[in-house]
C-alpha positions as CSV (number, residue, x, y, z in Angstrom):
1,M,-0.2,-0.4,0.0
2,G,1.4,3.4,-0.7
3,R,1.7,5.9,1.7
4,V,-0.6,8.7,2.8
5,A,0.4,12.4,2.1
6,Y,0.3,14.2,4.6
7,G,-0.3,17.4,3.0
8,S,-3.7,19.6,2.7
9,A,-4.5,18.6,-0.8
10,G,-3.6,14.7,-0.5
11,L,-6.0,14.9,3.2
12,L,-8.9,16.5,0.6
13,A,-8.2,13.5,-1.6
14,L,-8.0,10.9,1.2
15,A,-11.4,12.1,2.6
16,L,-13.1,11.6,-0.7
17,L,-12.4,7.9,-0.9
18,T,-13.0,7.2,2.7
19,A,-16.5,6.3,4.0
20,C,-18.2,9.1,5.5
21,S,-20.8,8.4,8.4
22,E,-23.0,11.2,9.5
23,A,-22.9,12.0,12.7
24,G,-26.7,11.5,13.2
25,T,-26.1,7.6,12.2
26,A,-22.4,7.3,14.4
27,G,-22.9,8.1,17.7
28,G,-25.3,11.0,17.7
29,T,-27.9,11.5,20.5
30,A,-30.7,9.1,20.6
31,G,-33.9,10.1,18.6
32,E,-32.7,13.1,17.0
33,P,-33.1,12.9,12.9
34,D,-30.4,11.9,11.1
35,G,-27.9,14.4,10.4
36,V,-30.2,17.5,12.1
37,A,-28.9,19.1,14.9
38,M,-31.1,20.6,17.4
39,A,-30.1,23.9,17.1
40,G,-33.3,24.1,14.5
41,A,-34.8,22.7,11.5
42,G,-32.4,22.6,8.6
43,V,-28.9,23.0,10.0
44,R,-27.0,19.4,9.4
45,A,-24.6,17.9,12.1
46,P,-21.0,18.0,10.7
47,S,-20.4,15.5,8.2
48,V,-17.5,13.2,9.8
49,T,-14.8,11.5,7.7
50,F,-12.8,8.9,8.9
51,S,-9.5,7.2,7.5
52,P,-8.8,4.2,7.3
53,A,-12.7,3.4,6.7
54,D,-14.9,1.7,9.0
55,K,-14.2,-1.3,9.9
56,A,-11.1,-1.3,7.5
57,A,-8.4,-4.9,8.5
58,D,-5.2,-5.3,8.3
59,V,-3.9,-1.5,7.8
60,P,-0.4,-1.0,7.5
61,T,1.0,0.2,11.0
62,D,2.4,3.4,9.1
63,Q,-0.5,4.3,8.1
64,P,-2.2,7.7,9.6
65,V,-4.9,8.0,11.0
66,V,-7.0,11.0,9.6
67,V,-10.5,12.5,11.0
68,S,-12.0,15.5,8.7
69,A,-15.5,17.3,9.2
70,Q,-17.2,19.1,6.8
71,G,-19.8,21.9,7.8
72,G,-18.4,21.6,11.6
73,T,-15.1,21.6,13.9
74,L,-13.4,18.8,15.6
75,R,-13.5,19.6,19.0
76,S,-11.8,16.3,20.3
77,V,-10.3,12.8,18.6
78,R,-9.5,9.9,20.7
79,V,-8.1,6.8,19.0
80,E,-7.9,3.8,21.9
81,G,-6.3,0.3,21.1
82,D,-8.3,-2.5,22.6
83,K,-4.5,-4.1,23.3
84,S,-2.5,-0.9,23.6
85,G,-2.6,2.2,24.7
86,S,-4.0,5.6,22.3
87,L,-2.5,7.1,19.3
88,D,-1.7,10.7,20.2
89,G,-2.3,13.6,17.3
90,V,-3.0,17.1,15.5
91,L,-5.6,19.1,15.3
92,S,-5.4,21.9,12.1
93,G,-5.6,25.1,12.9
94,D,-9.0,25.2,11.5
95,R,-10.1,22.4,13.6
96,T,-11.5,20.4,10.4
97,R,-8.8,17.8,10.4
98,W,-7.1,15.6,13.1
99,R,-3.9,13.6,12.4
100,S,-2.2,10.7,14.3
101,T,1.2,11.2,15.2
102,V,2.4,7.9,16.2
103,T,2.8,4.7,14.7
104,A,0.1,2.1,15.5
105,R,0.6,-1.3,17.2
106,P,-0.2,-4.5,15.0
107,G,-2.6,-6.6,15.3
108,V,-4.7,-4.1,17.4
109,T,-8.6,-3.4,16.9
110,Y,-8.3,0.2,17.6
111,T,-11.7,2.5,18.3
112,V,-11.7,6.2,16.9
113,T,-14.1,9.0,18.6
114,A,-14.8,12.5,17.2
115,L,-16.7,15.0,18.3
116,S,-17.5,17.4,16.2
117,V,-19.4,21.0,16.8
118,D,-21.5,22.5,14.1
119,A,-22.0,26.8,14.0
120,A,-24.5,26.9,16.6
121,G,-22.7,24.9,19.1
122,K,-24.4,21.7,18.8
123,Q,-22.2,18.7,19.8
124,T,-22.3,15.4,17.9
125,Q,-20.4,12.3,18.5
126,A,-19.2,10.1,15.4
127,K,-17.0,7.0,15.9
128,S,-15.6,3.9,14.1
129,T,-13.0,0.9,14.4
130,F,-10.1,-0.6,12.6
131,K,-7.8,-3.2,13.1
132,T,-4.1,-3.6,12.2
133,V,-1.8,-5.8,9.9
134,K,-0.7,-8.7,12.3
135,S,2.5,-9.4,13.3
136,N,4.9,-12.6,13.1
137,K,7.8,-11.3,14.7
138,T,9.7,-8.0,16.2
139,F,12.5,-6.8,16.6
140,D,14.4,-4.4,18.9
141,I,17.6,-2.4,19.3
142,K,20.5,-4.6,20.7
143,T,22.8,-1.6,21.2
144,I,22.9,1.6,21.6
145,T,25.9,4.1,21.3
146,P,26.8,6.7,22.6
147,N,25.9,5.0,26.3
148,K,26.5,5.4,29.9
149,D,28.6,2.3,30.6
150,Y,31.2,2.3,27.6
151,T,31.3,5.8,26.3
152,G,29.4,8.0,28.8
153,L,26.9,9.9,28.1
154,T,29.7,13.2,27.1
155,V,31.3,12.9,24.4
156,G,33.9,13.6,21.6
157,V,33.1,16.0,18.8
158,G,33.3,12.7,16.2
159,M,31.1,10.3,17.9
160,P,28.7,8.8,15.8
161,I,25.4,7.5,16.8
162,M,25.5,3.9,16.3
163,I,22.9,1.5,16.5
164,E,22.5,-2.5,16.2
165,F,18.9,-4.6,15.5
166,D,18.4,-7.7,16.6
167,Q,17.1,-8.5,13.6
168,P,17.9,-8.1,10.2
169,V,16.3,-5.0,9.0
170,A,14.6,-5.2,5.2
171,D,12.5,-2.0,5.7
172,R,15.4,0.4,5.8
173,V,13.1,3.2,4.5
174,S,10.3,2.6,7.6
175,V,12.8,2.4,10.0
176,E,15.3,5.0,8.9
177,R,12.2,8.1,9.1
178,N,11.5,6.8,12.9
179,L,15.0,7.6,14.2
180,I,14.9,11.4,14.7
181,V,17.9,13.2,16.3
182,R,17.0,16.0,17.6
183,T,19.8,18.8,19.3
184,S,20.2,21.9,20.8
185,K,21.8,23.7,17.8
186,P,21.3,23.2,14.1
187,V,23.4,20.3,12.7
188,E,23.0,18.1,9.2
189,G,23.7,14.8,9.4
190,A,22.2,11.3,7.5
191,W,22.3,7.8,8.9
192,H,24.3,5.2,7.3
193,W,23.4,1.0,6.9
194,F,26.7,-0.6,7.3
195,D,24.5,-3.8,6.7
196,D,21.1,-4.9,7.5
197,T,21.8,-4.7,11.4
198,H,23.6,-1.7,11.8
199,V,22.8,1.6,10.7
200,D,25.0,5.0,12.3
201,F,24.5,8.3,12.2
202,R,27.2,11.2,11.8
203,P,26.4,14.8,11.1
204,R,28.4,16.1,7.9
205,K,31.2,18.4,9.9
206,Y,31.4,17.6,13.7
207,W,29.4,18.2,16.2
208,P,29.6,22.0,17.8
209,A,30.6,21.5,20.8
210,H,28.3,21.5,23.6
211,T,25.9,20.6,21.9
212,K,23.2,18.7,23.7
213,V,21.3,15.5,21.7
214,R,18.3,13.3,22.2
215,V,17.9,10.4,20.0
216,E,14.4,9.0,19.8
217,A,14.1,5.7,18.1
218,K,9.9,5.3,17.9
219,L,10.3,1.6,16.6
220,A,7.3,0.2,18.3
221,G,4.6,-1.1,15.6
222,V,7.4,0.4,12.6
223,R,7.5,-2.0,10.0
224,G,11.0,-4.1,9.5
225,G,10.4,-6.4,7.4
226,P,7.2,-8.7,6.2
227,G,5.2,-9.8,9.4
228,M,8.3,-7.9,11.7
229,Y,7.5,-4.8,13.7
230,G,9.3,-2.6,16.2
231,K,9.4,-4.2,19.5
232,R,9.4,-1.2,21.3
233,D,10.5,3.1,21.8
234,V,14.0,4.4,22.7
235,R,15.2,7.2,23.8
236,L,18.8,8.7,24.9
237,N,20.0,11.9,25.6
238,F,23.9,12.6,25.3
239,K,26.0,15.7,24.8
240,I,29.3,16.8,23.2
241,G,32.1,18.3,25.3
242,R,34.2,20.4,24.2
243,E,36.0,21.0,20.9
244,Q,39.2,18.3,21.1
245,I,41.4,17.3,18.5
246,T,44.5,15.5,18.1
247,K,47.0,15.5,14.9
248,G,49.7,13.7,14.0
249,S,52.6,13.1,11.4
250,T,54.2,9.7,11.2
251,N,57.1,11.7,8.9
252,N,57.5,14.6,12.1
253,H,57.2,12.2,14.7
254,V,54.9,14.5,17.0
255,L,51.1,14.5,18.1
256,T,49.7,17.7,18.8
257,V,46.6,18.7,20.7
258,R,44.4,21.6,20.3
259,R,41.3,22.3,22.6
260,N,38.6,24.4,20.9
261,G,41.3,25.8,18.7
262,K,44.1,26.5,20.9
263,K,47.1,24.3,21.3
264,I,47.3,22.6,24.6
265,R,50.3,19.5,24.4
266,T,52.5,18.7,21.8
267,M,53.9,15.2,22.3
268,P,56.6,13.6,20.9
269,M,55.3,9.9,19.0
270,S,56.8,6.5,17.1
271,A,54.2,5.3,14.5
272,G,54.2,1.7,13.4
273,Q,57.8,0.9,12.3
274,G,55.9,-0.5,8.5
275,G,58.4,-3.4,6.9
276,Q,55.1,-5.3,6.9
277,W,51.6,-4.2,6.4
278,K,50.2,-4.7,9.6
279,Y,53.2,-3.0,11.0
280,Y,52.2,0.7,10.0
281,T,49.9,2.4,11.8
282,T,47.2,3.5,10.0
283,S,46.8,6.9,8.4
284,G,43.2,9.0,8.7
285,I,40.6,10.3,11.0
286,H,40.5,8.0,13.8
287,L,38.0,8.4,16.7
288,A,38.7,7.2,20.8
289,M,36.7,4.4,21.3
290,S,38.0,3.3,24.5
291,R,40.2,4.9,27.4
292,E,42.2,1.4,29.5
293,P,44.4,1.8,32.4
294,V,45.9,-1.7,31.5
295,T,45.7,-3.2,28.1
296,I,46.9,-6.9,27.5
297,M,48.9,-6.3,23.9
298,T,50.1,-9.6,21.6
299,S,51.9,-9.6,18.3
300,P,48.8,-9.9,15.3
301,G,48.9,-13.4,14.1
302,I,51.8,-14.9,15.1
303,G,52.0,-17.3,18.2
304,P,53.8,-18.2,21.3
305,G,57.2,-19.7,20.3
306,S,57.3,-18.1,16.8
307,P,59.5,-15.8,15.3
308,G,58.3,-11.8,16.2
309,Y,55.9,-13.3,18.7
310,Y,55.1,-10.8,22.4
311,R,53.0,-10.5,25.0
312,L,52.9,-7.5,27.0
313,T,51.5,-5.2,29.9
314,V,50.5,-1.5,28.3
315,Y,49.5,1.2,30.6
316,N,47.2,4.0,29.6
317,T,46.0,3.7,26.5
318,V,43.8,5.0,24.0
319,R,42.2,2.5,21.4
320,I,42.1,3.8,17.6
321,S,40.6,1.1,15.9
322,N,39.5,-2.2,15.5
323,S,42.8,-3.9,14.1
324,G,45.2,-2.9,17.5
325,E,45.8,0.3,17.1
326,Y,46.6,2.5,20.3
327,V,48.1,5.4,21.7
328,H,49.9,4.1,24.6
329,S,52.3,4.6,27.4
330,A,55.4,3.4,25.9
331,P,58.7,4.0,28.3
332,W,60.7,1.5,26.0
333,S,60.4,4.2,23.0
334,V,61.1,7.0,24.8
335,G,64.5,7.4,22.7
336,S,62.9,7.3,19.7
337,Q,59.4,8.8,19.9
338,G,60.1,12.3,18.2
339,H,62.8,10.9,15.8
340,A,61.8,7.6,14.5
341,N,59.0,4.9,13.7
342,V,59.8,1.8,15.7
343,S,56.6,0.6,17.0
344,H,53.9,-2.8,15.7
345,G,51.6,0.3,14.8
346,C,50.6,1.8,17.6
347,V,51.6,5.5,18.5
348,N,54.3,5.4,21.5
349,V,54.0,8.3,23.7
350,S,55.9,8.9,26.9
351,P,54.5,7.7,30.1
352,A,54.2,11.2,31.3
353,N,52.4,12.2,28.4
354,A,50.4,8.8,28.3
355,A,48.8,9.4,31.6
356,W,47.6,12.8,30.8
357,F,46.0,11.8,27.2
358,I,43.9,9.0,28.4
359,K,42.5,11.6,31.6
360,N,42.2,14.3,28.8
361,T,40.3,12.4,26.3
362,L,36.7,11.8,25.6
363,I,35.6,8.8,23.6
364,G,34.5,9.9,20.2
365,D,37.4,12.6,20.1
366,P,39.1,12.9,16.9
367,I,42.7,11.7,17.2
368,I,44.0,12.2,13.2
369,I,47.1,10.6,12.0
370,T,48.5,11.4,8.6
371,G,51.9,10.4,6.5
372,S,51.4,6.2,6.3
373,P,50.6,4.2,2.9
374,R,48.4,2.4,4.9
375,Q,44.7,4.2,5.4
376,L,42.6,3.9,7.4
377,E,39.0,1.8,6.2
378,P,35.5,3.2,7.2
379,T,34.6,-0.4,8.8
380,N,38.0,-0.3,10.9
381,G,36.5,0.5,14.2
382,W,34.8,3.9,14.1
383,G,36.7,5.2,11.0
384,H,33.5,6.9,9.4
385,W,35.0,10.0,8.7
386,Q,36.8,8.5,6.6
387,E,34.0,8.5,4.0
388,S,33.2,11.6,2.2
389,W,29.9,13.2,2.9
390,K,29.2,11.9,-0.9
391,Q,29.7,8.7,0.2
392,W,28.4,8.5,3.4
393,L,24.4,9.2,1.6
394,K,25.4,6.4,-0.7
395,W,24.1,4.4,2.1
396,S,21.3,6.2,3.1
397,S,17.9,5.6,2.8
398,I,16.6,9.0,3.3
399,K,19.3,11.5,2.8
400,S,20.4,14.1,4.8
401,G,18.8,16.6,6.7
402,P,18.6,18.9,9.7
403,T,18.2,17.6,13.2
404,V,14.9,18.8,15.3
405,T,15.5,21.4,17.4
406,L,15.4,20.2,20.9
407,P,11.9,21.5,22.8
């Protein structure tokens, strides 16, 4: 079924196609002549139109409920389900049309009760019922990031919003348009599907510092695929901290930290030594993914007893990719820091600088490395900013747009 247009022209067309019930025959006061108000002879009660039509079945959950009145105005409209709560909605400015603003639940019979008023002030009640399509299974949000436990609720300006579903989503458009991002400052952004269970949001540019953000996943009843509907709504509030961006080059061996545009620290570094591809530090826009006081690091692809194998306990680490890259304390390479690349791919700094960096870094802070022939892949950790805006939008179902202003 096609979607219902929300504009006034679409509503008028819809009204012409749906069943009309005269107020006197749909909940009017007993004993009144059909369609005639008590205000005086020849005065007809308002004609009330319902969509979905009365007794309609298998109604899509995302089809809006529309009630229109001709020859009068609507005083109130209630839409109540037999297995779920009511559906909220809004009246038009002239009070002649009402439209629901939330998604219905599957397998529910709804009763629509409309109270209309004619020019003389006579009130008349009309009712209609419809039943939504049944659900075979549900889907839910498995994880949403940022979150209180893993990232904290104050994050860096590069932080994406990342949602993982517990079931593959086939109807991406239906789901994506019910993922609402509200912000305290205007932001242009878009969702991006990495696969059928992962959809992430990032702004076109970094978040403005100190922006408040609310994610509203209004998925209860939303179609995710044939016979599959959203289990519940989810809401997340978080905020963006100060702007801190760290930049380093594998050629000049220095990390420079700027906060709100001002340089606050310079740290000598040593990057990946190369030779083998896995021993290059990746170039690109990394994000701080975790802060770990202690990390056990082992040689990639090499087992115990093999040449080159190592197992180290490393302190004050900030993870920047999923391929084992960290900014971390490396007292054994202090002599090379600022001069040469000697690591197996991590960014080595002194113990003092590592202690400062982990303390002063927020999850989601950009850490930009240049100079290496190996590029960070967009799917390596949180490499979201490695894609251009044009590339990012290729995997969005409804493209970009401004966020909704927080109330």
